[in-house]
N, C-alpha and C positions, 0 to 999 in steps of 0.2 A: 362508348369508347372510354369515358371517364370511369364508369363502373368497372369495366374490364381492366383498365390500368390499375385502379385501386385494388382490385382483387388480386392481380398479379403481384403487385408490390407487397400486399399482405401475405400472400402465399410464400413469396421469396423470403420475407422476414421471418415467418414461422419456420421455414426450412433451415435458415441460418441459426435460429435459436435452438432448434433441435440438435444441432451439431455441438452445442456446448456440453462438456462433460458434467454430469450430475451424479451425486451419490447420496445415499441415506445419511442422516446425521443423528446418531443415537444420543449424542450429548446435547443437541439443540433443544431448547425449551420453547414450546408453543406459547404464543401470547394470546390472551383473550381478545375477542373482536373489539377493535377500537382502543385497546390498551397500548401503552408505550412498549416498544420492543427494541432490541439491539442487533445490529448486523456487524459481524466481524469481517474486516478487510485484511487479507493476508497478502503480502508481497513475498513470494517464495524465491529462494536462491537456488531452486532445483536446476541442475544442469542437464537433465534428461533431454536427449535429442539434439544437443548443441554440436556444431561442427568444431574442428580444431581452431579455425579462425575466430569463431565466437568464444571459445574457451579462452583464447589469448586476450580478446577484447574484455572479458569479464575477470581478467587477472589471474588466470591459471593456464597451464600448458596441457592439461588433461581434464577429462570430466571429473568433477568432484562428486563422490558418492553421497547418498542421502540428501536431505533437504532441511533447511532451517527457514524460519520466518524472518526474512530480511526487513520487513516492514509489518508493524502490527497497529491497526487502527480500528476503532469501534465507533459506529454511527448509532447514536441514540435517537430514535424517532418517536415523536409524540403525535399521533394522528389527530387527536382532539384539538391540539394547538396548531397543528400543521407546521411543526418545526423539527429541526434536526440539529444535533450537536456532534462534534467530532473529537474523539479522544485518541491521542497517540501514546503508545507504551514503548519506551526505549527497548530495543531488542536485547540489550545486555542486562536488563533488570534481573536481579538475583532473587529467585523464588523457589518454593518447594513445588516440584513438578507433580502432576497428577494424571491418572488415566493412561499411563504408558505401559506397554507390556514389560514384564520382568526381564525378558531377554534382550532389551535394547542396549544395556550397558550404561545407561544414563543414571547418574546419581539422583537422589530425590531432591537435592538442592543444586540448582544449575541456572544458567541463563535461560530466560523464558523462551528465546528463539529455538532452543533445543527441543521444546515440547512439540514442535511441528515435525520432528524427525519421522514419525510414522503416520503423518497426516493430520487433518484438522481436529479430530476428536480429542487428542491429547492436549492441544493448545486450548481448545474451548473449555475442557474440564479444568485445566490449570487456571484459566481466567476466572471461571465461575467460583472455584474453591478459594482462590487467593484474594480476589477483589469483590466477590459477591455480585458480579455482573452476569445475569443470565443471557445467553446468546440464542437468538431465534433463527438466524440465517448466517451463512458465511459465503464470502466470495474470495477465491484464491487466484491471483494473477502471477505469472512467472516473469522472468527477466525480459522475455521477448515482447510481452504485452504492451509496455510503455513504448518501446521502440517501434513496434508495428503500428500502434495507434497514431503516434506523431507522424510517421512517414505517410500513413494513409490520409492524414489531414493536410499534407503538404508542409509540415513544420509548424512550430509555435514560436511566437515572438516574445522575448523577454529582454528586459533592460539590465545591463551590467554596468555599475558605476566604475568598475575597474576590470582589467584582465584577471582571469581566475584560472586556477588549476587544482588538481588533486596531487598532493605530494607527501608520501609517507617515507621520510628519510631517503629520498631519491627515487622512490617507486611510485608511479602513477597508477594506483590500483583500480580506479574507476575509469580512467581514460579521459577525464575532464581536461579540456584545454581551450579556453576562450581567450584569444590573443589580443583582442581590441575591446575597448570600452564602448558603451552605447547600446542601442537596441539591436539585438541579434535574432536572426531566424534560425532556430535550432532544429536539426534533423533528429531522427529517432535515436541514433547512437549518442548524440550530444545530450539530449534530454535525459536519457537513461544514465549517462555518466554523471550529470548534475544531481540526479536523484540518489545515486549510490555514493556520492563523495562523502567520506568521513574525515578526510585530511584536507579540507578546503583552505585554499590560500588565495589572497588577492595581492595584486601588484600596485604599490603606491609609493611615491617619493623615492623612486629608484631601487626599490627592493621588494622581495616577497614577504608577506606577513600571514601567519596562520590566524584564522579567525577564532580559534580556541574553543569553539562550541561543540566540536566532535559530533556525536550522534544527535544531540538536541538541535544543532543547526541543520543537520541532515533532515530531520523531521520537518523543519520549517521549509526547506527547499523542496521536499517532496510535495508538501501541500501547495506550493507555488506552481509546480509542474502539473499536478492534478487539476488545479483551477484553470490553468492555461489550456490544457487539453479539452476540458469540458466547455470552456467559453468558446474555443475555436469550433468545436463540434456544433454547439448551439447556433453559432453565427454562420454556419455553412449550410446552405440550402440546396447545394448541388446534389441531386439524388445519386449520381454516379459516385461521387466522392464519399457520401455517407454509406452507400452499399459497400464500397471498398473498405471503409473503416470497419463495418460489421464483419465482413468476410475475412478481414485480416486478423481479427482478434478471437474468432470463435474457438480456435484451438489453443489460445494463450491463457484462458482462464477456465476455472471450474467452480461449481457451486453446490449447495445442498439441493436435493430434489424438491424441496418445498418452496424454493424461491422462484417466482414466476417472472415472466417478462414484464407484466404489469407492475409487480413489486419494484423491479429495477427502474422502470420508467418513473414511478412515483418518487423514488429516492433522488433521481436526477432532476425532475421537473417540479414536482409538488413540494418536496421538502428541501430542495436545494442542498442536498447532503454532501456534494462534492465540490462546492465552490461558491463564490459570491461573498460580498461583504457582510451579508446578514448571518452567515454561518458562524456559530460560536465554536472555537477550537480550544482544546485543552491538551496539556502534556502532563503525564504522571510525574509528580515531583520525586526526583531521585538525587542521590549524591554518589560520586565516584568512590570506589573502595577496592581493596585487593583481598582475595580469598586466601585461606591458609595454604592453598596450593600454588599461589602466585598469579592467579588469573585476575585481570582487570574487569570489574563488574560495576553495576549501578545498584545501589540499595535504596529501597523505598523510604522516603522521608515521611515520618509520622509525627504529629497528627495532620500535617499539611495534606497528605495524600487522601486521607479519609474525608477531610473537609472538601477537597476538590471533587471526589467521587460523589459526595452527597449533592453538590451543586450540579454536576454532570447528569446524574440520574434523576434530579428533581425530587429527591426524597428528603424527609426531615429526620 
């Protein structure tokens, strides 16, 4: 009976994994056996398949065409040391785009999130050419992924010292609204709103205060949500709930066809790549600027950025 149950669970797991969308990655660079490698994590703002209610939740009244990388993170894995590091690149970082078809209408100098307009390869090529970081695998998750994962786990618990909201001159773009302080159990929509908030405000001493960190604070909040989701999943041994988690997300993310289930398991379990106090996290140093066309962007700070990338990649 035990063997039969184990076989059934394995077969179900393999079936669910087979439902994940995979595609070739021409711009991915294979790593030598046992050598360090990098995995690109993309949070896509693609609205494909969303309903009118979901569009309103995500801050629009109609489906937005195209896609951009709302979140860009790179996991650097060192198999020999058994470690992983996490680098976040602000989505408004102003760079020279690479690997995009001429007909896209995108200028060669643009925000890095625009490089994802035609899919992962443009973003991967831009990262490799701009920062010298070879990408071996990628994982792309859409808006629904965080929401579905949190709901499948029955919510995540986070502590808020103050009530918080998202407020861009009277517009709550992400939908974030936590009305009381203290430990809160967030559902999927609330966790997604926290992850997406760029105009984060907290209520203290009788008034609302902007935290002033914009996209950099947003990166920190995303890391907190990711850690909470992984910690909740690891602490949940209910097979039905874990199966619900897997089945709820198979259509929310895609990957390169070289990334196996074992690779993903190693990232979570062996290398602790998505959470935990031992994970080293980095954010690319940038400064706010305005382009000649009037767009607000982030420009890379040098030599601080190169020094940080050297530490992140473990090179000399």
